[in-house]
LOGUDO-474462 format. One record per residue (C-alpha): residue number from 1; residue in one letter; x, y, z. Coordinates in nm, 4 decimals. Layout:
BEGIN
rec seq: NUM, type: A, x: X, y: Y, z: Z .
...
END
This chain:
BEGIN
rec seq: 1, type: E, x: 0.2770, y: -0.0854, z: -0.8438 .
rec seq: 2, type: A, x: 0.5003, y: 0.0593, z: -0.9915 .
rec seq: 3, type: V, x: 0.3976, y: 0.1322, z: -1.3312 .
rec seq: 4, type: C, x: 0.6793, y: 0.1617, z: -1.6272 .
rec seq: 5, type: L, x: 0.9363, y: 0.4528, z: -1.3759 .
rec seq: 6, type: T, x: 1.1395, y: 0.6334, z: -1.4968 .
rec seq: 7, type: K, x: 1.3862, y: 0.8501, z: -1.3249 .
rec seq: 8, type: T, x: 1.7428, y: 1.0763, z: -1.4056 .
rec seq: 9, type: F, x: 2.0166, y: 1.1878, z: -1.2808 .
rec seq: 10, type: R, x: 2.2640, y: 1.5029, z: -1.3695 .
rec seq: 11, type: R, x: 2.5875, y: 1.5240, z: -1.2249 .
rec seq: 12, type: W, x: 2.7153, y: 1.8493, z: -1.1461 .
rec seq: 13, type: R, x: 2.8472, y: 2.0703, z: -1.3397 .
rec seq: 14, type: S, x: 2.8124, y: 1.8346, z: -1.6109 .
rec seq: 15, type: T, x: 2.6529, y: 1.6761, z: -1.9453 .
rec seq: 16, type: R, x: 2.5733, y: 1.3764, z: -1.7876 .
rec seq: 17, type: V, x: 2.2776, y: 1.2245, z: -1.7424 .
rec seq: 18, type: V, x: 2.2209, y: 0.8900, z: -1.4936 .
rec seq: 19, type: R, x: 1.9463, y: 0.7194, z: -1.5993 .
rec seq: 20, type: A, x: 1.8225, y: 0.5381, z: -1.2076 .
rec seq: 21, type: L, x: 1.5406, y: 0.3992, z: -1.3126 .
rec seq: 22, type: N, x: 1.4476, y: 0.2729, z: -1.6448 .
rec seq: 23, type: G, x: 1.0420, y: 0.1837, z: -1.7879 .
rec seq: 24, type: V, x: 1.0385, y: -0.0246, z: -1.4252 .
rec seq: 25, type: S, x: 0.6893, y: -0.2051, z: -1.3483 .
rec seq: 26, type: L, x: 0.6741, y: -0.5046, z: -1.0848 .
rec seq: 27, type: S, x: 0.3595, y: -0.5640, z: -0.8249 .
rec seq: 28, type: V, x: 0.4293, y: -0.6779, z: -0.4196 .
rec seq: 29, type: A, x: 0.1066, y: -0.8895, z: -0.3340 .
rec seq: 30, type: R, x: -0.0357, y: -0.8893, z: 0.0525 .
rec seq: 31, type: G, x: 0.1077, y: -1.1395, z: 0.1985 .
rec seq: 32, type: K, x: 0.4453, y: -1.2331, z: 0.0306 .
rec seq: 33, type: I, x: 0.8181, y: -1.0570, z: 0.0540 .
rec seq: 34, type: F, x: 0.9018, y: -0.9119, z: -0.2407 .
rec seq: 35, type: G, x: 1.3015, y: -0.9935, z: -0.2985 .
rec seq: 36, type: L, x: 1.4993, y: -0.6825, z: -0.5132 .
rec seq: 37, type: L, x: 1.8128, y: -0.7510, z: -0.6789 .
rec seq: 38, type: G, x: 2.0799, y: -0.5533, z: -0.8556 .
rec seq: 39, type: P, x: 2.4460, y: -0.4800, z: -0.7709 .
rec seq: 40, type: N, x: 2.4690, y: -0.1508, z: -0.5267 .
rec seq: 41, type: G, x: 2.4320, y: 0.1404, z: -0.8177 .
rec seq: 42, type: A, x: 2.1579, y: -0.0378, z: -0.9844 .
rec seq: 43, type: G, x: 1.8561, y: 0.1591, z: -0.8925 .
rec seq: 44, type: K, x: 1.6329, y: -0.0295, z: -0.6195 .
rec seq: 45, type: T, x: 1.7817, y: 0.2392, z: -0.3805 .
rec seq: 46, type: T, x: 1.5792, y: 0.5475, z: -0.6085 .
rec seq: 47, type: L, x: 1.2702, y: 0.3594, z: -0.6976 .
rec seq: 48, type: V, x: 1.2061, y: 0.2440, z: -0.3401 .
rec seq: 49, type: K, x: 1.2435, y: 0.6743, z: -0.2550 .
rec seq: 50, type: I, x: 1.0816, y: 0.7386, z: -0.5751 .
rec seq: 51, type: A, x: 0.7373, y: 0.4794, z: -0.4254 .
rec seq: 52, type: L, x: 0.7482, y: 0.6547, z: -0.0272 .
rec seq: 53, type: S, x: 0.7678, y: 1.0351, z: -0.1337 .
rec seq: 54, type: I, x: 1.1402, y: 1.0977, z: -0.0856 .
rec seq: 55, type: A, x: 1.2225, y: 1.1281, z: -0.4364 .
rec seq: 56, type: K, x: 1.0214, y: 1.1991, z: -0.7441 .
rec seq: 57, type: A, x: 0.9815, y: 0.9447, z: -1.0707 .
rec seq: 58, type: D, x: 1.0675, y: 1.1584, z: -1.4496 .
rec seq: 59, type: S, x: 0.7446, y: 0.9368, z: -1.5752 .
rec seq: 60, type: G, x: 0.5428, y: 0.6775, z: -1.4385 .
rec seq: 61, type: E, x: 0.3736, y: 0.6044, z: -1.1258 .
rec seq: 62, type: I, x: 0.3479, y: 0.4309, z: -0.8731 .
rec seq: 63, type: R, x: -0.0087, y: 0.2898, z: -0.6321 .
rec seq: 64, type: M, x: 0.0121, y: 0.1325, z: -0.2507 .
rec seq: 65, type: F, x: -0.2722, y: 0.0017, z: -0.1584 .
rec seq: 66, type: G, x: -0.4975, y: 0.0583, z: -0.5374 .
rec seq: 67, type: E, x: -0.4310, y: 0.4976, z: -0.4843 .
rec seq: 68, type: S, x: -0.1943, y: 0.7054, z: -0.5801 .
rec seq: 69, type: L, x: 0.0809, y: 0.8266, z: -0.3719 .
rec seq: 70, type: R, x: -0.1088, y: 1.1735, z: -0.3933 .
rec seq: 71, type: T, x: -0.2903, y: 1.0245, z: -0.1117 .
rec seq: 72, type: R, x: -0.0578, y: 1.1725, z: 0.1329 .
rec seq: 73, type: S, x: -0.2034, y: 0.9756, z: 0.4258 .
rec seq: 74, type: I, x: -0.1584, y: 0.6548, z: 0.2609 .
rec seq: 75, type: L, x: 0.1805, y: 0.6362, z: 0.3453 .
rec seq: 76, type: R, x: 0.1039, y: 0.5968, z: 0.7269 .
rec seq: 77, type: R, x: 0.0397, y: 0.2088, z: 0.6080 .
rec seq: 78, type: A, x: 0.4197, y: 0.2242, z: 0.5111 .
rec seq: 79, type: G, x: 0.7560, y: 0.1146, z: 0.6749 .
rec seq: 80, type: Y, x: 1.0525, y: 0.1863, z: 0.5919 .
rec seq: 81, type: L, x: 1.4365, y: 0.0501, z: 0.7581 .
rec seq: 82, type: P, x: 1.7004, y: 0.2728, z: 0.5194 .
rec seq: 83, type: E, x: 2.0297, y: 0.1736, z: 0.4733 .
rec seq: 84, type: N, x: 2.2880, y: 0.2825, z: 0.7067 .
rec seq: 85, type: P, x: 2.0252, y: 0.4505, z: 0.8916 .
rec seq: 86, type: R, x: 2.0928, y: 0.6677, z: 1.1232 .
rec seq: 87, type: F, x: 1.8803, y: 0.8753, z: 1.4700 .
rec seq: 88, type: P, x: 1.9468, y: 1.1702, z: 1.6549 .
rec seq: 89, type: T, x: 2.2050, y: 1.0490, z: 1.9097 .
rec seq: 90, type: H, x: 2.1039, y: 1.2282, z: 2.2633 .
rec seq: 91, type: L, x: 1.7952, y: 1.0294, z: 2.2358 .
rec seq: 92, type: T, x: 1.7053, y: 0.7265, z: 2.4341 .
rec seq: 93, type: A, x: 1.6302, y: 0.3835, z: 2.2243 .
rec seq: 94, type: R, x: 1.2678, y: 0.3798, z: 2.3656 .
rec seq: 95, type: Q, x: 1.2128, y: 0.8140, z: 2.2839 .
rec seq: 96, type: V, x: 1.3226, y: 0.7125, z: 1.9293 .
rec seq: 97, type: L, x: 1.0375, y: 0.4833, z: 1.8496 .
rec seq: 98, type: R, x: 0.8551, y: 0.7722, z: 2.0797 .
rec seq: 99, type: L, x: 0.9147, y: 0.9869, z: 1.7928 .
rec seq: 100, type: Y, x: 0.9199, y: 0.7576, z: 1.4533 .
rec seq: 101, type: G, x: 0.5748, y: 0.6148, z: 1.5869 .
rec seq: 102, type: S, x: 0.4545, y: 1.0288, z: 1.6102 .
rec seq: 103, type: L, x: 0.5741, y: 1.0734, z: 1.3016 .
rec seq: 104, type: S, x: 0.4256, y: 0.8032, z: 1.1302 .
rec seq: 105, type: G, x: 0.0642, y: 0.9173, z: 1.2683 .
rec seq: 106, type: A, x: 0.0178, y: 0.6346, z: 1.5070 .
rec seq: 107, type: D, x: -0.1960, y: 0.7264, z: 1.8282 .
rec seq: 108, type: A, x: 0.0379, y: 0.6737, z: 2.1503 .
rec seq: 109, type: A, x: -0.0847, y: 0.3311, z: 2.3148 .
rec seq: 110, type: T, x: -0.0170, y: 0.2003, z: 1.9908 .
rec seq: 111, type: I, x: 0.3823, y: 0.2707, z: 2.0146 .
rec seq: 112, type: E, x: 0.4083, y: 0.2148, z: 2.3792 .
rec seq: 113, type: R, x: 0.2608, y: -0.0994, z: 2.3043 .
rec seq: 114, type: N, x: 0.5121, y: -0.1835, z: 2.0107 .
rec seq: 115, type: S, x: 0.7912, y: 0.0090, z: 2.1296 .
rec seq: 116, type: A, x: 0.7879, y: -0.2670, z: 2.3867 .
rec seq: 117, type: L, x: 0.7219, y: -0.6050, z: 2.1927 .
rec seq: 118, type: W, x: 1.0215, y: -0.5015, z: 1.9489 .
rec seq: 119, type: L, x: 1.2885, y: -0.3350, z: 2.1674 .
rec seq: 120, type: E, x: 1.1875, y: -0.7212, z: 2.3191 .
rec seq: 121, type: R, x: 1.2184, y: -0.8729, z: 2.0625 .
rec seq: 122, type: L, x: 1.4678, y: -0.7468, z: 1.9258 .
rec seq: 123, type: E, x: 1.6819, y: -0.8080, z: 2.2182 .
rec seq: 124, type: L, x: 1.6738, y: -0.4472, z: 2.3073 .
rec seq: 125, type: G, x: 1.4402, y: -0.4677, z: 2.5876 .
rec seq: 126, type: A, x: 1.7577, y: -0.4270, z: 2.7871 .
rec seq: 127, type: W, x: 1.9200, y: -0.0388, z: 2.6261 .
rec seq: 128, type: A, x: 1.5488, y: 0.0894, z: 2.6290 .
rec seq: 129, type: D, x: 1.6477, y: 0.4259, z: 2.7781 .
rec seq: 130, type: T, x: 2.0429, y: 0.3979, z: 2.6489 .
rec seq: 131, type: R, x: 2.1259, y: 0.6790, z: 2.4490 .
rec seq: 132, type: V, x: 2.2161, y: 0.5474, z: 2.0890 .
rec seq: 133, type: V, x: 2.5763, y: 0.7043, z: 2.0205 .
rec seq: 134, type: K, x: 2.6779, y: 0.3618, z: 2.2589 .
rec seq: 135, type: F, x: 2.4528, y: 0.1802, z: 2.0637 .
rec seq: 136, type: S, x: 2.7330, y: -0.1208, z: 1.8421 .
rec seq: 137, type: K, x: 2.5982, y: -0.0651, z: 1.4127 .
rec seq: 138, type: G, x: 2.4488, y: -0.3919, z: 1.4615 .
rec seq: 139, type: M, x: 2.2064, y: -0.2584, z: 1.7812 .
rec seq: 140, type: N, x: 2.1579, y: 0.0182, z: 1.5789 .
rec seq: 141, type: E, x: 2.0308, y: -0.2185, z: 1.2511 .
rec seq: 142, type: R, x: 1.8049, y: -0.3945, z: 1.5107 .
rec seq: 143, type: L, x: 1.6758, y: 0.0006, z: 1.6485 .
rec seq: 144, type: A, x: 1.5129, y: 0.0412, z: 1.2316 .
rec seq: 145, type: L, x: 1.4213, y: -0.2175, z: 1.2692 .
rec seq: 146, type: A, x: 1.2143, y: -0.2008, z: 1.5002 .
rec seq: 147, type: Q, x: 1.0859, y: 0.1638, z: 1.4290 .
rec seq: 148, type: A, x: 1.0210, y: -0.0079, z: 1.0620 .
rec seq: 149, type: L, x: 0.7486, y: -0.1756, z: 1.2703 .
rec seq: 150, type: V, x: 0.5989, y: 0.0246, z: 1.5441 .
rec seq: 151, type: H, x: 0.3546, y: 0.1810, z: 1.3639 .
rec seq: 152, type: D, x: 0.1861, y: -0.1417, z: 1.2856 .
rec seq: 153, type: P, x: 0.2132, y: -0.0937, z: 0.9365 .
rec seq: 154, type: D, x: 0.0731, y: -0.2738, z: 0.5938 .
rec seq: 155, type: L, x: 0.3280, y: -0.2059, z: 0.3466 .
rec seq: 156, type: I, x: 0.7355, y: -0.2893, z: 0.4974 .
rec seq: 157, type: F, x: 1.0341, y: -0.1291, z: 0.2356 .
rec seq: 158, type: L, x: 1.3209, y: -0.3096, z: 0.4991 .
rec seq: 159, type: D, x: 1.6941, y: -0.1544, z: 0.2223 .
rec seq: 160, type: E, x: 1.9931, y: -0.4377, z: 0.3520 .
rec seq: 161, type: P, x: 1.7776, y: -0.5160, z: 0.6469 .
rec seq: 162, type: T, x: 2.0138, y: -0.7963, z: 0.7334 .
rec seq: 163, type: D, x: 2.3331, y: -0.5452, z: 0.7564 .
rec seq: 164, type: G, x: 2.5426, y: -0.5029, z: 1.0380 .
rec seq: 165, type: L, x: 2.3952, y: -0.8163, z: 1.1897 .
rec seq: 166, type: D, x: 2.5784, y: -1.1746, z: 1.3045 .
rec seq: 167, type: P, x: 2.4162, y: -1.4598, z: 1.1953 .
rec seq: 168, type: L, x: 2.1535, y: -1.4936, z: 1.5021 .
rec seq: 169, type: G, x: 2.0380, y: -1.1956, z: 1.3499 .
rec seq: 170, type: R, x: 2.0582, y: -1.2466, z: 1.0375 .
rec seq: 171, type: M, x: 1.8176, y: -1.5364, z: 1.0894 .
rec seq: 172, type: E, x: 1.5953, y: -1.3732, z: 1.3288 .
rec seq: 173, type: V, x: 1.4811, y: -1.0799, z: 1.0845 .
rec seq: 174, type: R, x: 1.3831, y: -1.3780, z: 0.8230 .
rec seq: 175, type: R, x: 1.1949, y: -1.4674, z: 1.1049 .
rec seq: 176, type: I, x: 1.0065, y: -1.1925, z: 1.1702 .
rec seq: 177, type: C, x: 0.9605, y: -1.1305, z: 0.8594 .
rec seq: 178, type: R, x: 0.8165, y: -1.4508, z: 0.7131 .
rec seq: 179, type: E, x: 0.5528, y: -1.3619, z: 1.0088 .
rec seq: 180, type: L, x: 0.5123, y: -1.0394, z: 0.9433 .
rec seq: 181, type: A, x: 0.4306, y: -1.1781, z: 0.5500 .
rec seq: 182, type: D, x: 0.1914, y: -1.4694, z: 0.7312 .
rec seq: 183, type: S, x: 0.0254, y: -1.1775, z: 0.9083 .
rec seq: 184, type: G, x: -0.0475, y: -1.0600, z: 0.5818 .
rec seq: 185, type: K, x: 0.1588, y: -0.7475, z: 0.5506 .
rec seq: 186, type: A, x: 0.3543, y: -0.7331, z: 0.2508 .
rec seq: 187, type: I, x: 0.7386, y: -0.7198, z: 0.2965 .
rec seq: 188, type: F, x: 1.0130, y: -0.5277, z: 0.0471 .
rec seq: 189, type: I, x: 1.2899, y: -0.6285, z: 0.0386 .
rec seq: 190, type: N, x: 1.6323, y: -0.4208, z: -0.1146 .
rec seq: 191, type: S, x: 1.9208, y: -0.6516, z: -0.1138 .
rec seq: 192, type: H, x: 2.3063, y: -0.6515, z: -0.3630 .
rec seq: 193, type: I, x: 2.2964, y: -1.0341, z: -0.1651 .
rec seq: 194, type: L, x: 2.2410, y: -1.2993, z: -0.3153 .
rec seq: 195, type: A, x: 2.1763, y: -1.6038, z: -0.0392 .
rec seq: 196, type: E, x: 1.9918, y: -1.3956, z: 0.1968 .
rec seq: 197, type: I, x: 1.7418, y: -1.2588, z: -0.0848 .
rec seq: 198, type: E, x: 1.6764, y: -1.6494, z: -0.1739 .
rec seq: 199, type: L, x: 1.6678, y: -1.7591, z: 0.2133 .
rec seq: 200, type: I, x: 1.3666, y: -1.5499, z: 0.2555 .
rec seq: 201, type: C, x: 1.1740, y: -1.4321, z: -0.0399 .
rec seq: 202, type: D, x: 0.8526, y: -1.5978, z: -0.2028 .
rec seq: 203, type: H, x: 0.9448, y: -1.3840, z: -0.6036 .
rec seq: 204, type: I, x: 1.2051, y: -1.1766, z: -0.6707 .
rec seq: 205, type: A, x: 1.3375, y: -0.9497, z: -0.9227 .
rec seq: 206, type: L, x: 1.6899, y: -0.9024, z: -1.0762 .
rec seq: 207, type: M, x: 1.7705, y: -0.4494, z: -1.1408 .
rec seq: 208, type: K, x: 2.0568, y: -0.4011, z: -1.3272 .
rec seq: 209, type: A, x: 2.1437, y: -0.0173, z: -1.4190 .
rec seq: 210, type: G, x: 1.8172, y: 0.0499, z: -1.3931 .
rec seq: 211, type: Q, x: 1.5943, y: -0.1715, z: -1.5763 .
END
């Protein structure tokens, strides 16, 4: 839940102020797929970064699972697929999932089990021990989705999750999101593509210029 969030940025060596968020309030329910739709620069990614404590709001509050973000341990229950994901190129796909799963606080058994599950589901099983430097854009995007899910989070933020995927890949992402929501997880999707949001989301909010 976001309550009256505001966030401004100042350009370097300029008096100009960019208001990225202007009194934004919204909530996302368990078992639902929520879509935040808006053009590039609308403030969508800023909102997600504040929710994940990557950025700090000027005012307002975000509560996750009913708790303040000051309770840092609740972030272990969140997964995040960023726009334009990048991974250390010397690691294999399996090593990437082990690294990010451990950073999220999951135990080794959970990481190994879920790594195998998502690598196969996302058609990366044959590439599990290949360094990601050899991955195409679509493969990198599928690996990024796997790392967002490997620690079995309850709230999953997906920033442009179908970017770089072919039609079959986009269909599989939609299918996975629905399965996760049906299992009781909350899915938060950022996108500027209306057609994708219409196909997948239960609830939609429109954002423009931080409102």
